[in-house]
C-alpha positions in Angstrom: 52.0 111.2 35.9 50.1 114.5 35.8 47.3 112.8 33.8 46.4 110.7 36.8 45.6 113.7 39.1 41.9 113.8 38.1 41.5 110.2 39.2 42.0 111.2 42.8 38.6 112.9 42.5 37.0 110.8 39.8 37.7 107.3 41.4 35.8 108.0 44.7 32.9 109.7 42.8 32.6 106.8 40.4 32.8 104.3 43.3 30.0 106.3 45.0 27.9 106.3 41.8 28.3 102.5 41.6 27.2 102.0 45.2 24.2 104.3 44.7 23.1 102.4 41.6 23.6 98.9 43.0 23.3 99.4 46.8 19.8 98.1 47.1 20.7 94.8 45.5 24.1 94.3 47.1 24.5 92.5 50.4 25.9 94.7 53.0 29.3 93.1 53.1 29.7 93.5 49.4 28.8 97.2 49.5 31.2 97.9 52.3 34.0 95.9 50.6 33.6 98.0 47.5 33.7 101.2 49.5 36.9 100.2 51.3 38.5 99.0 48.0 37.8 102.2 46.2 39.0 104.3 49.1 42.2 102.2 49.4 42.9 102.5 45.7 42.6 106.3 45.9 44.9 106.3 48.9 47.5 104.2 47.0 47.3 106.5 44.0 47.7 109.6 46.1 50.9 108.1 47.7 52.3 107.1 44.3 51.8 110.6 42.9 53.2 112.2 46.1 56.4 110.2 45.6 56.6 111.6 42.0 55.5 115.2 42.7 58.8 116.8 42.0 58.5 119.0 40.0 54.9 119.8 40.8 52.3 118.0 38.6 49.8 120.3 36.7 46.8 119.0 34.8 44.2 120.9 32.9 41.2 118.7 33.1 39.6 117.8 29.7 42.6 119.1 27.8 41.4 122.7 28.1 44.9 124.2 28.2 45.6 128.0 28.3 45.7 129.8 24.9 47.9 132.8 24.9 48.1 132.5 28.7 44.4 132.6 29.2 42.1 129.7 30.2 38.8 128.9 31.8 39.7 125.2 32.3 39.8 123.3 35.5 43.3 123.3 36.8 44.6 120.7 39.3 48.0 121.2 41.0 49.8 118.2 42.4 52.6 119.6 44.5 53.8 118.2 47.8 51.3 119.9 50.2 48.3 119.2 47.9 49.1 115.6 47.3 50.1 115.2 51.0 46.7 116.5 52.1 45.0 114.2 49.5 46.9 111.2 50.9 46.0 112.1 54.5 42.3 112.5 53.4 42.3 109.2 51.6 44.0 107.2 54.4 41.7 108.7 57.0 38.6 107.9 54.8 39.9 104.4 54.5 40.3 104.1 58.3 36.8 105.4 58.9 35.3 103.0 56.4 37.2 100.0 58.0 36.1 101.2 61.4 32.5 101.4 60.3 32.5 97.9 58.9 29.0 96.6 59.8 29.0 99.5 62.2 25.5 100.9 61.9 22.3 99.2 63.0 20.8 99.2 59.5 21.3 101.5 56.5 18.2 103.7 55.7 15.5 101.9 53.7 17.8 98.8 53.3 20.2 100.6 51.0 23.5 99.0 51.9 25.5 101.4 49.7 24.3 104.7 51.1 26.8 105.3 53.9 30.0 104.2 52.0 28.8 106.1 49.0 28.5 109.3 51.0 31.9 108.7 52.5 33.4 108.3 49.1 31.9 111.5 47.8 33.2 113.2 50.9 36.7 111.8 50.2 36.6 112.9 46.5 35.5 116.4 47.4 38.2 116.9 50.0 40.8 115.6 47.5 39.5 118.0 44.9 39.7 120.9 47.3 43.3 120.0 48.2 44.3 119.8 44.5 42.3 122.8 43.1 44.5 125.3 41.3 41.8 127.9 40.7 39.6 129.6 43.2 36.2 128.9 41.7 36.8 125.1 41.5 38.2 125.2 45.0 34.8 126.7 46.0 33.0 124.0 44.0 34.8 121.2 45.9 34.4 123.3 49.1 30.6 123.2 48.7 30.5 119.5 47.7 32.4 118.4 50.8 30.1 120.7 52.9 26.9 119.3 51.5 28.0 115.7 52.0 29.2 116.5 55.5 25.7 117.9 56.3 24.1 114.7 55.2 26.6 112.6 57.1 26.2 114.6 60.3 22.4 114.2 60.1 22.7 110.6 58.9 20.4 109.3 61.7 17.6 111.4 60.5 15.1 109.9 62.9 16.8 111.7 65.8 15.8 115.3 66.2 19.1 116.4 67.7 21.0 114.9 64.7 18.9 117.0 62.3 19.4 120.1 64.4 23.1 119.6 64.5 23.2 119.1 60.7 21.0 122.1 60.2 23.3 124.4 62.3 26.3 123.0 60.5 24.6 123.6 57.1 23.5 127.2 57.8 26.8 128.4 59.2 29.0 126.7 56.6 26.7 127.8 53.8 27.0 131.4 54.8 30.7 131.0 54.9 30.6 129.5 51.4 28.5 132.5 50.1 31.0 134.8 51.6 33.8 133.0 49.8 32.0 133.0 46.5 31.3 136.7 46.8 35.0 137.3 47.5 35.9 135.2 44.4 33.5 137.4 42.3 35.2 140.6 43.5 38.7 139.2 42.7 37.5 138.1 39.2 36.0 141.5 38.6 39.4 143.1 39.4 41.7 140.7 37.5 39.5 138.8 35.0 41.2 135.5 36.3 40.2 132.5 38.4 43.5 130.6 38.6 45.1 131.4 41.9 48.5 132.3 40.5 47.0 134.5 37.8 44.8 136.3 40.3 47.9 137.0 42.3 49.7 138.4 39.3 46.7 140.5 38.4 46.6 142.0 41.8 50.3 142.7 41.7 50.0 144.5 38.4 47.8 147.1 40.3 50.5 147.6 42.9 52.0 150.4 40.9 48.8 152.3 41.2 48.8 152.4 45.0 48.8 148.8 46.2 45.8 147.1 47.8 42.5 149.0 48.0 39.1 148.4 49.5 38.1 145.9 46.9 41.2 143.7 47.5 40.5 144.0 51.3 36.9 142.9 50.8 37.9 140.0 48.6 40.5 138.9 51.2 38.0 139.1 54.1 35.2 137.3 52.3 37.4 134.4 51.0 39.2 134.0 54.4 35.8 134.1 56.2 34.7 131.0 54.2 38.0 129.2 54.9 38.1 130.1 58.6 34.5 128.9 59.1 35.6 125.5 57.7 38.7 125.6 60.0 36.4 126.3 63.0 38.4 129.3 64.2 36.9 131.5 66.8 34.3 133.1 66.5 33.3 130.9 63.5 33.6 127.7 65.5 30.2 127.2 67.1 29.0 124.7 64.5 31.8 122.2 65.2 30.9 121.0 68.8 27.2 120.8 67.9 28.0 118.7 64.8 30.4 116.4 66.5 27.9 115.7 69.3 25.5 114.2 66.8 27.5 113.0 63.9 28.3 109.2 63.6 31.8 108.4 65.0 33.4 107.6 61.6 32.2 111.0 60.4 33.7 112.7 63.4 37.0 111.0 62.5 37.0 112.9 59.2 35.6 116.2 60.4 38.2 116.7 63.1 40.9 114.6 61.5 41.1 116.3 58.2 38.2 118.5 57.1 38.9 121.3 59.6 42.6 121.0 58.7 41.7 121.6 55.0 40.3 125.0 56.1 43.7 125.8 57.6 45.4 124.5 54.5 43.2 126.7 52.4 44.3 129.8 54.3 47.9 128.9 53.7 47.4 128.1 50.0 45.2 131.1 49.1 47.3 133.7 50.8 50.6 132.3 49.4 49.3 132.3 45.8 46.7 135.1 45.7 47.4 137.7 48.4 51.2 137.5 49.2 52.4 139.9 46.5 52.6 143.7 46.5 49.1 144.0 45.3 47.7 141.8 48.0 47.6 142.0 51.8 50.9 143.0 53.5 52.7 140.4 55.5 52.5 142.4 58.7 48.7 142.6 58.4 48.3 138.9 57.7 50.5 138.1 60.7 48.3 140.4 62.9 45.1 138.7 61.6 46.3 135.1 62.0 48.2 135.4 65.2 45.4 137.4 66.9 42.7 134.9 65.8 45.0 132.0 66.6 45.7 133.1 70.2 42.0 133.7 70.8 41.0 130.4 69.2 43.6 128.4 71.2 42.6 130.0 74.5 38.8 129.7 74.1 39.1 126.2 72.6 41.3 125.0 75.5 39.1 126.5 78.2 35.9 125.1 76.7 37.5 121.7 76.2 38.4 121.5 79.8 34.9 122.1 81.1 33.1 119.5 78.9 31.8 116.2 80.2 30.3 115.2 76.8 33.4 113.4 75.4 32.7 114.1 71.7 32.2 117.8 72.5 35.4 117.8 74.5 37.4 116.4 71.6 35.7 118.9 69.3 36.9 121.8 71.4 40.3 120.3 71.5 40.3 120.5 67.7 39.3 124.2 68.0 42.2 124.8 70.3 44.7 123.1 67.9 43.3 125.1 65.0 44.4 128.2 66.9 47.9 126.8 67.2 48.0 126.0 63.5 47.0 129.6 62.6 49.6 131.0 64.9 52.3 128.9 63.2 51.2 130.0 59.8 50.8 133.6 60.9 54.5 134.1 61.6 55.1 133.6 57.8 58.4 131.7 58.0 59.4 128.4 56.4 59.9 126.9 59.9 56.4 127.8 60.9 54.9 126.3 57.8 56.9 123.1 58.3 55.9 122.8 61.9 52.2 123.2 61.1 52.4 120.7 58.3 53.9 118.1 60.6 51.5 119.0 63.4 48.5 118.6 61.1 49.6 115.1 59.9 50.2 113.9 63.5 47.0 115.5 64.8 44.9 113.8 62.1 45.9 110.4 63.3 45.7 111.2 67.0 42.3 112.9 66.9 40.8 110.3 64.6 42.0 107.6 67.0 40.5 109.4 70.0 37.1 109.6 68.3 37.3 105.9 67.4 37.9 105.1 71.1 34.9 107.3 72.0 32.7 105.5 69.5 33.6 102.2 71.2 32.4 103.6 74.5 29.1 104.8 72.9 28.4 101.4 71.5 29.4 99.5 74.6 27.6 101.6 77.2 25.2 103.9 75.2 26.8 107.0 76.7 29.7 109.4 76.0 29.2 111.2 79.4 32.4 111.4 81.4 30.4 111.5 84.7 27.9 108.7 83.9 30.8 106.4 82.6 32.8 106.8 85.8 34.7 103.5 86.3 32.4 101.5 83.9 35.1 100.9 81.2 37.7 99.2 83.4 37.5 96.0 81.4 38.3 98.0 78.1 42.1 97.9 78.8 43.2 98.3 75.2 41.1 101.4 74.8 42.3 102.8 78.1 45.9 102.5 76.9 45.0 104.0 73.5 43.0 106.9 75.0 45.9 107.7 77.4 48.4 107.5 74.5 46.2 109.9 72.5 46.2 112.4 75.4 50.0 112.2 75.7 50.4 112.7 72.0 48.1 115.8 72.1 50.3 117.2 74.9 53.3 116.9 72.7 55.1 113.9 74.2 58.2 113.1 72.0 58.6 111.4 69.6 55.0 111.7 68.3 54.4 113.7 65.1 52.3 116.1 67.1 55.3 116.7 69.4 57.7 117.3 66.5 55.4 119.6 64.7 54.7 121.5 67.9 58.4 121.8 68.7 59.3 123.2 65.2 56.3 125.6 65.3 57.4 126.8 68.8 60.9 127.5 67.5 59.4 129.5 64.7 57.0 131.6 66.8 59.3 132.1 69.8 58.7 134.4 72.8 55.3 134.6 74.6 53.6 132.6 71.8 55.5 129.6 72.9 53.6 129.7 76.2 50.3 129.6 74.2 51.4 126.3 72.5 52.5 124.8 75.8 49.4 125.8 77.8 46.8 125.0 75.1 48.2 121.6 74.3 48.6 120.8 78.0 45.0 121.8 78.9 43.4 119.9 76.0 45.6 116.8 76.7 44.8 117.1 80.4 41.1 116.9 79.7 41.7 113.7 77.7 43.8 112.2 80.5 41.2 113.2 83.0 38.6 111.2 81.0 41.0 108.3 80.9 41.5 108.3 84.7 37.8 108.6 85.5 36.1 106.5 82.8 38.7 103.7 82.3 40.3 103.5 85.7 37.6 104.8 88.1 40.1 107.1 89.9 39.1 109.8 92.3 35.7 110.6 93.8 32.6 110.3 91.6 32.4 113.7 89.7 29.5 115.9 90.6 27.1 117.4 88.0 27.3 121.1 87.4 25.1 123.7 85.9 25.5 124.6 82.2 27.1 121.3 81.3 26.0 119.3 78.4 25.9 115.6 79.3 26.4 112.7 77.0 24.0 110.4 78.7 21.0 108.7 77.0 22.7 108.4 73.7 21.6 105.7 71.3 24.4 103.3 70.3 25.2 103.4 66.6 25.1 99.6 66.4 21.4 99.3 67.3 22.1 97.6 70.6 24.9 97.8 73.0 27.9 95.7 72.2 29.1 93.0 74.6 32.3 92.7 72.7 34.1 95.4 70.6 34.8 94.1 67.1 38.5 93.7 66.2 38.2 96.3 63.4 37.1 99.0 65.9 40.1 98.1 68.0 42.7 97.9 65.2 41.9 101.2 63.5 42.7 103.5 66.5 45.8 101.4 67.2 47.1 101.8 63.6 46.3 105.5 63.6 48.3 106.1 66.8 51.2 104.1 65.4 51.1 106.3 62.3 51.1 109.5 64.4 54.1 108.0 66.3 55.9 107.3 63.0 55.5 110.8 61.7 57.8 112.0 64.4 60.1 109.0 64.8 60.6 107.8 61.2 64.0 108.9 59.9 63.8 111.4 57.1 60.0 111.8 57.1 60.1 115.2 58.7 62.7 116.4 56.2 60.7 115.1 53.3 57.6 117.0 54.5 59.5 120.2 55.1 61.1 120.1 51.6 57.7 119.6 50.0 56.1 122.4 51.9 59.1 124.8 51.4 59.2 124.2 47.6 55.5 124.9 47.3 55.2 127.9 49.6 58.5 129.4 50.5 60.2 130.0 47.2 62.4 127.0 47.7 63.9 128.4 50.9 64.7 125.3 53.0 64.5 125.1 56.7 66.1 122.6 59.0 63.5 120.4 60.7 64.7 118.1 63.4 64.4 117.4 67.1 66.2 120.0 69.4 66.8 119.9 73.1 64.6 123.0 73.5 61.7 121.3 71.6 62.1 118.1 73.6 62.1 120.0 76.9 59.0 122.0 76.0 57.2 118.8 74.9 58.0 117.1 78.2 56.9 120.3 80.1 53.5 120.4 78.4 53.1 116.6 79.0 53.9 117.0 82.7 51.6 120.0 82.9 48.8 117.9 81.3 49.4 115.0 83.6 49.4 117.4 86.6 46.1 119.1 85.6 44.5 115.7 85.1 45.7 114.4 88.4 44.5 117.5 90.2 41.1 117.4 88.5 40.6 113.7 89.5 41.8 113.9 93.1 40.7 117.5 93.9 37.8 118.1 91.5 36.5 121.2 93.3 39.8 123.1 92.7 39.3 123.0 89.0 35.5 123.2 88.9 33.8 125.7 86.7 34.4 129.2 88.0 31.6 131.7 87.7 33.6 133.9 85.4 33.8 131.1 82.8 30.0 130.7 82.6 29.4 133.6 80.2 31.8 132.0 77.8 30.1 128.7 78.0 26.7 130.3 77.5 27.8 131.6 74.1 27.5 128.0 72.8 23.7 128.5 72.9 22.6 126.1 70.3 20.7 128.8 68.5 21.7 129.2 64.9 20.8 132.9 64.8 23.4 133.5 67.5 26.0 131.6 65.5 25.2 133.7 62.3 25.6 136.9 64.3 29.1 135.7 65.5 30.0 134.9 62.0 29.3 138.5 61.0 31.3 139.7 64.0 34.2 137.6 62.9 34.2 138.9 59.4 34.1 142.5 60.7 37.1 141.7 63.0 39.0 140.2 60.1 38.5 143.4 58.1 39.5 145.6 61.1 42.7 143.6 61.6 43.7 143.8 57.9 42.6 147.4 57.4 45.9 149.2 58.3 47.6 147.7 55.2 45.0 149.3 52.9 45.1 152.6 54.8 48.9 152.6 54.5 48.6 151.9 50.8 
C-alpha cells in the first residue's frame, strides 16, 4: 500500500494539468465534472490508505531509498494523522468543487478548466504537506499551496480589493515561508539531514555537549514562525480576515476549513519529530510558547469576531480564535490534549466550511454579506437559517457535535483557568454567528445601527454574475452534508477512539488516552452553548449594551489593511517567540 502514497499528490496535479491543457476546448460541465471526479478519487484513495495505515506507511519517492542510513530522497509518511489530514483536505476540496458547480459568472478568458485546475493543485499541495516526512519537501508543498492560494484569493482579478487581499496574503505568507526556509537551512547546517526524524536525532546527539544552543533556538523560531503564519496565530493573523473578505466562497471553505489547520498540524508534527528530544526545545518552553500565544490568539480572535458586521470577516476571526484553542490544547503536551485537538479540527473543518457555504448563498442571493444591510431580508431562506444556527451551536460546543467532543477532551487536558478560555472563546464566536442568524434570517430585534471603524459587507458583487432568485440544490446540499459529517464525528460510535489511537501512535509513543464523553465535558459544552445563546439574545434585543466600547477601538485599528504594518507585526511575533523559548537555551 505504501507505493500508493505519492498518488495522493500526483493524481490532483495530473488532473489539473489535464484541465489546463484541455480547458479551453471543454464545455464547462465537462471541466467541472473532471475536477470533481479527480478530487473524489483522491479522497477515496486517502480513506483507503487511512484504513490500512497501521503500521505507518513510508515511501521513498522514485525509489531513492537510504544508503547506509543516508538519503536525499523525497520521503512520504502515511501514518494516521497524516492520512487523516489528507482525507479531510480531499473531502473538503470535493465539497468546495461540488458547491462551485457552475458557480462563477464566467471563467477568465473562457477557460473552463482554470478554477477546478487551481483547486486540484491546492488539494495536491495540501496533501503533500500533510504527508511530507522531510522538512525541505514540507517547505516545497507549503510554498505550492501558498502560491495557489494567492491566485485563488485574487481570482476575480478585475476587482481591486481582491488583488489587494491576495497581495497582502502573498507578502505575509511569503515572509513566513522565507523564515521557515532559513530555519531549515540552519538545522541542515547543524545536522546535515533533512528528514525530520534524522534532524531530531542529529540535534539529540549534541545534547551531551550542553543541550540546545542559539542556533537550535533560531531554527526553532524561524520554522515555527512560518507555520504559525499559516495557522493565523496572533500576531501573524492579519492576512486572514483580509483574504477571506475577498476570496471566492469555495476558497474560503478551504482556507478556514483546512489550510489554517494544516499550520497547526505542522507545529505538532515538527516539534514532535524535530525538537522534542534532549537536543531540541525543552517541553516547558514549548508549553509556555504555545499556551501564551494560544490564549492571546483566542482572546483577540473572539473579541474581533464579535465586533464584525462583514460576515466573512466575522467567520475569519472565529477561525483565528479557534486556532488559539488548538494551540493551547497542543501546548499542554499530553496525549489527551493531542486527541482533543485532532477531533476539534475535524469537527471544525466541517462546521466552518458549512458556514462559509451559507454565507456564499447570501452573497449570491442579495449581493451583500453585511449583517446590518441584510437585516430581515433572508427570511425566506429557511434551510440556510437552520444550517447557520446549527453551525453556531456546533461552534459553541453543543453535544454531540465533533467540535463539542474535541473541545471537551481538550478542556479535560488543559484543566484549570485554561478551561475558561475554551468556554468563553467558543461562546463569543458562536454568539456572533447566532446573532447573525437572528438578525439576517429572522429579522429579530431593532435594526442595528452603523458604528465607526466597522468594515461593512455591502456593495459586494455576486459570484454568479447576477443575483440568484433560487439557490441551486448543490449549494444547499453541501453545507447540510458538512454539518451532518461534523455531527457524526462526535456521535458515531468508535470514531473518536479510532482518531485518538492514530494520533497517539504517531505522536505519543504509543501512550493511549481514553477519549469519550464525560459529564464534565457535556456540562461545559452546554454552558458555553447557553452563554452563546445569551450573548446573541442580548446583542439582538439590547444592542447598545454590547456595542463597541472605546477601549476596543485601538485593537480594531490594528487591522489597518496596510501590508507594512502586518510585516512589522510578523517581526514582533518572531521576536516574542524567541523570548518565550529563550529560558530553555539559557538553562542549557
